[in-house]
N, C-alpha and C positions, 0 to 999 in steps of 0.2 A: 518832375518837381517834387518838393518835400511832401506835399499832401498826398500825392499818388503813391509815393514810396512808403509812407506811413500806413496807408490803407492796405497796400499789397503785403506789407510785413505783418500787419495784424491778421489778415486772412491766412497767411502762411503759418503763423504761430498757432492760430486756432485749429487749422487743419491738422498740423503735426500733433497737437495735443490730443485731439479726438482719435487720431489713428493710433497713438501710443497707449491711451488709457481706455478707449472703447473700440478696439479694432474690429470686432464682429459687427457691431452696430454701424460703424463708419463704412465698412466695405459693403454692407447691405444697402445703405443709402446711396453709395457711389454706384453700385450695380443698377439700382433703380433709376438713377439719374441718366444712365447710359443705356437703358433697356431697349432702345430702338436701333442701337449700333452693335450689330452682332460681333464685328471684329474687335471692338473695344471691350465688349463683354467677355470675349474669349481671353483677352489679355488680363483683364481684371480677375477672372477665375484662376488664371495662372499665378497671379500675385497672391490670391487667397491661399493657394496651396503652399506657397513659400512661407506664408505667415502661419501655417498650420490650421487654417480655417477650411472646413469641408463645405463645398457647395453641392447640395443634393437636388435631384430631379423633383419636379412638382408632385405634390401628394394631395389626395382628396381630403384628408383630415388635418393637414398641417399648412398647406399653402394658402396665401391670401392673394390679393390682386397683384402685388409686386413682390420683389425679393423681401424676405422677412427673416428675422433671427429666431432660431429655435431656443426657447428659454432654458437657461442654465447649461447650455451646450455651446461648444465652439463650432457651430454649424449654421449655415444659411440655406433656406429653402427657396427654390425657384418659384416665381409667381405664376398664377394661372393665366394672366393676361399675356404672358410671353408665348403661349402656345398658338400656333397658326390654326385658323378656322374655329377658334373658341372666342366668342364675342363677350362683350361687357355684360349682357343680360344673363348669359349662362353662368359666368363667374359670380355675379351678384346673387343669383339664385342659390348657388352652392354654398356660399359663405353665409347667407341669411338663414338657410335651413340648418346649417351646422351650429350657428349661434343660438338659434331658437330651441333646437331639439337635440343638440349634442352631436358627437361624431357619428359617421356612418360605420356601423358595427359589422356589417356583412353585405354581400351582394344583394341578398333579399331586402335588407334594410334600405340600400341605395335604390333598388328598383321601385320600392313602394313610396319613397319619400321625394325623389328628384322630380322637379317640375318639367314634365314632358312637353309643356306648351312652349318652352324656350330651348329645350335640348333636342336638336334634330340628329339625324343619323350621322351627318358629317362631323358635327361637334363631338358626338359620343365616340366615334372612331378615333378622332384626334386625341381626345382625353386618354383613351386606352393605349394608343400607340406611344404617347409621350410618357407613359408609366404612371399616370395620375391614379389609376385604380389598382395598382399592383398589390396593395394591401387587402384587396377584396377578391382577387382571383388572378390566374395566369393569363397573360395578354392574349395568346392565341385563342384560348377558350372564351375569353370575354369578346373578342372580335367575332368569333363564330356565333355568339349569342346576341349580337347587336339588335337584330330585328325582333327577336324574342323579348329582349329587355324593353324596347320601346312599345311593343304591343301589350305586354303585361302591365307596364306602367299606365298606359292609356285606359286599360280596362279597370284597373284598381281605382283610378281617379274618377272614372265614370260611375262606378258602383257607389263609391263613397259620397260623391256629389249628390246621388239620389238617396243617400241615407241608408243604403242596404248593408246588411251584415251577413256573415256566413251562418251555417247551421248551428254553431255553438255560441252565437250571439256576439262574436268578436268582430272587430272591423277587419276589412280585407287587408288594411295596412299591417296590422299586428299579426295576421295569420299568413302572410305571404311567405312561401317557402320555395324560393326560386332556385332552379338547378341550371348550372352552366352546361352548354353543349361540350361534348368531348372534342379535343383537338390536340395535335402534337405540339409540345412546348416550343416556343420560339427560341431561336439561337441568340447568343449574345451579339453576334455580328448584325443580325437583323434588328435587334433592339437598338443598337447604336446608329444604324442607318435611319431608323424612324426618329430617333432623337435629333439627328442632324437635320432631317427634313422638317420637323415640326418646331424645334427650338432654335435651329440655326447653328447649333454646335453640339459636341459630345459632352455629356454631363456625368453620367454614372461611371464611365470609363472612356478610354481612347483606344481605337483600333491598333495604334502603333505600340501600345504597352507590351504586347507579346513579341514585338520585333526589335526591341531595343538592343538586345545582345547581338542580333544579326547585323544591325546597322552600325553598331559601335565601332569606332575607328575606321569605318569605311566611307563615311560621308561627312560633308561639312554642314553643321547646323545652319538652317536658313537665316537665322537672326545675325549670323556672322558675315553675311554677304554685304559688302560695303564698297565704297569708291575704290579702295586699294585693289579690288579684285576685278574691276572693269576690264573686259577684254581677255581675261584669263579663263582657262578651261577648268571646271570644277565638277564634283559629283555631289548630288543631294539625294536624300531619301525621304519618303513620306507617302501619304495617301492622296490619291487623286480625288479632290473634293468638288471639282466642277470642270466642265468642258464646253467651250464655245466653238462651233464649227462654221467655217465660211468656205465658199467655193472660189478658187482663183480664176484668173482670166483664161487659164488653160483647161478649166473645167474639173480641176482636181481639188480634193478637200485639204484644208489647212486648219490646224487646231490651235486654240489658245487654252492651255490646260492650267488649272489652279492646283498646285501641290502644297500640302501643309504637313509640317512635322509637329512635334509635341509643343512647340513654342511659337512658331511663326508660319507664314505662308508666302508663296511667290508665284508669279505667272511664268509659264514655260511655253515658248513659241515652237510649234512643231510643223515643219514644212512637209509637203507631200511625199518626198523621197524617203523621209524617216518613217512616216506612217506606213508606207508600203513594205518596209523591212520587218515591221512587227505590229500589224494592225490590231490584233486582239489585246495588246497591252494597254491601249489607251481607252480605258473604261473607268467610269466613276467607281469609287470605293476600292480600287485595286491598290495594293501596296507595291511601290516601285522604287528603283534607284535610277536616277537620270543623270547622264553626263552631258555637259554642254558648256557653251561660252557665255559669260556674263555680259549682258548688253546694257549700255548706258543711255539708250534713247529716252528722251523726256525726263532725264534725271531720276527715273524710277527703275530700280534693278529688275531685269528680266533674264531668263535663261533661254538661249537659242539651243534647242535640243539636238544633240549628235547621236545619242543612243539611249535606249531604255531597257531596263532589266526588271522583270516582274519577280517579286519575292514570294516564294511558296513556303509558308511556315512549317507545314507538315514535314517537308523534305529538308528543312533547314538549309536551303540553298537557293541560288538565284538561277532562273532559266532565261536565256535570251529569247 
């Protein structure tokens, strides 16, 4: 009726106005409203890229609870609550400390100021792996120092609670000179795996970026798979982002593999005989090309796998 049509038209107009005149703020609000839906977030980040808006990983000095706009920049920062294993108390503690005493200037500053009563080992490891502390140190060195960070923090808090100072009359907070343990720098691939694990998606980069030229003109983009292709044989390329394994009545393994490219994802059904042909190719985080038939069961596109090729970037070729 007219009343409903008027209401919908008003909302559509207001939404279009906000997106046109306040695009960064609009997308940050939209991302926050969908924060519990990883698939939707992934698509919205893709939309941000098309609009020229950069979505950055979470940061100890810039992130808030939810997605937020970086002032005077066409950028959005991931929220701390989006990180797995990091609870509300930890996030509130970080933001409160930052608001009261300013940004964390160094790893020593972080160690002496963070509230160890709410930050446990699992939360700290998740913050490090998600890249939150990148401005304070290299991720592998931070990970190697987790126990040391927590022990030092507890000791500083114990001494300051008792009103003790060091030999020069300074508080242990201001005198802290924390040194990170030595460790080999983490690879970009490992960083992206951690992002996927803790944020649910790749943020700082995508593993397929280095394979675009290899896949170009060889595969069909997943987003183009539609009803017109049902029953047809196609080839797709992407990264294996998830695997579900079941055992058939004959006692053999069968796989349901989630494959995603730069814009979309699809489920690939792999029967035992295909697994036997190339068992090592079906592993998470591998870049592959899959040939198969588009299936229309339940009106949701799936691919019945006929063959798989693993892509090896260094050799710039595909190995069966």
